[in-house]
C-alpha positions as CSV (number, residue, x, y, z in Angstrom):
1,Q,-3.3,6.3,-24.9
2,V,-3.3,3.8,-22.4
3,Q,-6.2,2.3,-20.8
4,L,-6.5,0.6,-17.3
5,V,-9.0,-1.9,-15.7
6,E,-8.8,-2.6,-12.5
7,S,-10.5,-5.5,-11.0
8,G,-10.8,-7.4,-7.7
9,G,-12.1,-4.9,-5.4
10,G,-14.5,-6.2,-2.6
11,S,-15.4,-6.2,1.2
12,V,-13.3,-8.4,3.4
13,Q,-13.1,-8.2,7.6
14,A,-10.0,-6.9,9.3
15,G,-7.5,-9.7,8.8
16,G,-8.4,-10.4,5.6
17,S,-6.8,-10.6,2.3
18,L,-7.7,-9.1,-1.1
19,R,-5.7,-9.2,-4.6
20,L,-6.5,-6.2,-6.9
21,S,-5.5,-6.3,-10.9
22,C,-4.8,-4.1,-13.1
23,A,-4.8,-4.7,-17.1
24,A,-3.5,-2.3,-19.3
25,S,-3.8,-1.8,-23.1
26,G,-2.7,0.6,-25.5
27,Y,0.5,2.6,-26.0
28,T,1.7,0.9,-22.4
29,Y,5.4,1.3,-23.7
30,S,5.1,4.9,-23.2
31,S,4.9,4.0,-19.2
32,N,7.9,3.1,-17.2
33,Y,5.5,3.0,-13.9
34,L,2.6,1.0,-12.7
35,G,1.1,2.0,-9.7
36,W,-1.5,1.8,-7.3
37,F,-3.4,4.3,-5.4
38,R,-6.3,4.8,-3.0
39,Q,-8.7,7.8,-2.0
40,A,-10.9,7.3,0.9
41,P,-14.0,10.0,1.3
42,G,-12.7,13.5,2.2
43,K,-9.0,12.4,1.8
44,E,-6.6,13.0,-0.7
45,R,-5.6,10.3,-3.3
46,E,-2.2,8.7,-1.8
47,G,0.4,6.1,-3.5
48,V,0.3,2.9,-2.1
49,A,2.5,0.7,-4.3
50,A,4.8,0.8,-7.7
51,I,6.4,-1.0,-9.8
52,Y,9.4,-0.3,-12.4
53,T,7.9,-2.1,-15.4
54,S,11.4,-2.7,-16.7
55,G,13.2,-3.8,-14.0
56,G,11.2,-4.8,-11.1
57,S,12.1,-2.4,-8.4
58,T,8.9,-1.6,-5.9
59,Y,7.8,1.3,-3.8
60,Y,5.6,1.5,-1.2
61,A,3.8,3.5,1.7
62,D,5.2,3.2,5.1
63,S,1.6,2.4,5.9
64,V,1.4,-0.6,4.0
65,K,5.2,-2.4,3.6
66,G,5.3,-6.0,5.0
67,R,1.4,-6.0,3.9
68,F,0.5,-5.2,0.4
69,T,2.7,-6.7,-2.2
70,I,2.8,-5.1,-6.1
71,S,3.8,-7.6,-8.8
72,Q,3.5,-7.5,-12.7
73,D,3.2,-10.1,-15.2
74,N,4.9,-8.6,-18.5
75,A,3.2,-11.6,-20.6
76,K,-0.5,-10.6,-19.7
77,N,0.3,-7.1,-19.2
78,T,-1.4,-6.8,-15.9
79,V,0.2,-4.9,-12.6
80,S,-1.7,-6.9,-8.8
81,L,-1.8,-5.9,-5.7
82,Q,-1.8,-8.4,-3.2
83,M,-2.9,-7.2,0.1
84,N,-3.0,-9.1,3.2
85,S,-3.8,-8.5,7.3
86,L,-6.2,-5.5,5.8
87,Q,-7.7,-3.1,8.8
88,P,-10.4,-0.7,8.4
89,E,-7.8,2.0,7.6
90,D,-7.1,0.4,4.1
91,T,-10.9,0.7,3.0
92,A,-11.0,3.4,-0.2
93,M,-11.2,3.2,-3.8
94,Y,-8.0,2.0,-4.9
95,Y,-6.7,3.3,-8.3
96,C,-4.2,1.5,-11.0
97,A,-2.4,4.2,-12.4
98,A,0.4,4.6,-15.3
99,A,3.4,7.0,-15.5
100,N,6.4,7.7,-17.8
101,I,9.2,8.9,-14.9
102,P,12.3,10.3,-15.8
103,T,15.5,8.9,-14.4
104,W,16.3,11.9,-12.1
105,K,12.6,11.5,-10.2
106,W,13.0,7.8,-9.3
107,N,12.4,8.0,-5.5
108,M,9.3,7.7,-3.3
109,R,8.2,11.7,-3.6
110,W,7.5,11.1,-7.1
111,V,7.2,7.5,-7.7
112,L,4.4,7.3,-5.3
113,G,3.1,10.4,-5.6
114,P,0.1,10.9,-8.3
115,R,1.4,14.3,-10.1
116,L,3.5,12.3,-12.9
117,Y,0.7,9.5,-13.2
118,N,-0.7,10.5,-16.4
119,Y,-3.4,7.4,-17.0
120,W,-5.7,6.2,-14.6
121,G,-8.2,3.1,-14.1
122,Q,-11.8,3.6,-13.1
123,G,-11.4,2.5,-9.5
124,T,-12.5,-1.0,-7.5
125,Q,-13.6,-0.1,-4.0
126,V,-12.3,-1.8,-0.9
127,T,-13.9,-1.9,2.1
128,V,-12.6,-3.4,5.4
129,S,-14.9,-4.0,8.5
130,S,-13.6,-4.4,12.0
């Protein structure tokens, strides 16, 4: 079992920044990817960013590339998402998730798709006003 707890959500005006953090505990060695996903009301959950925990490779959705940065602190078992230049369309519930993704699925479709992620946090709300 892996437990994930998000923090850092809140409300901000367009153009502002927020930093989300996710603390992982439990059998974290069983997961090789940590990701951030978001879900807005009436929309499907979408992958925002993910990081390969053993090597640091990162993946980003096109909609956030250049604005969001995912990083990890292995000593603290945390993964963070720095979000800059936030826009109203970034408003959503943000979730941290963990997965053990096989090598042959290390591509955008699978790494930023929610299907292979079997551990999820409770989510943290991000609201961006115009």
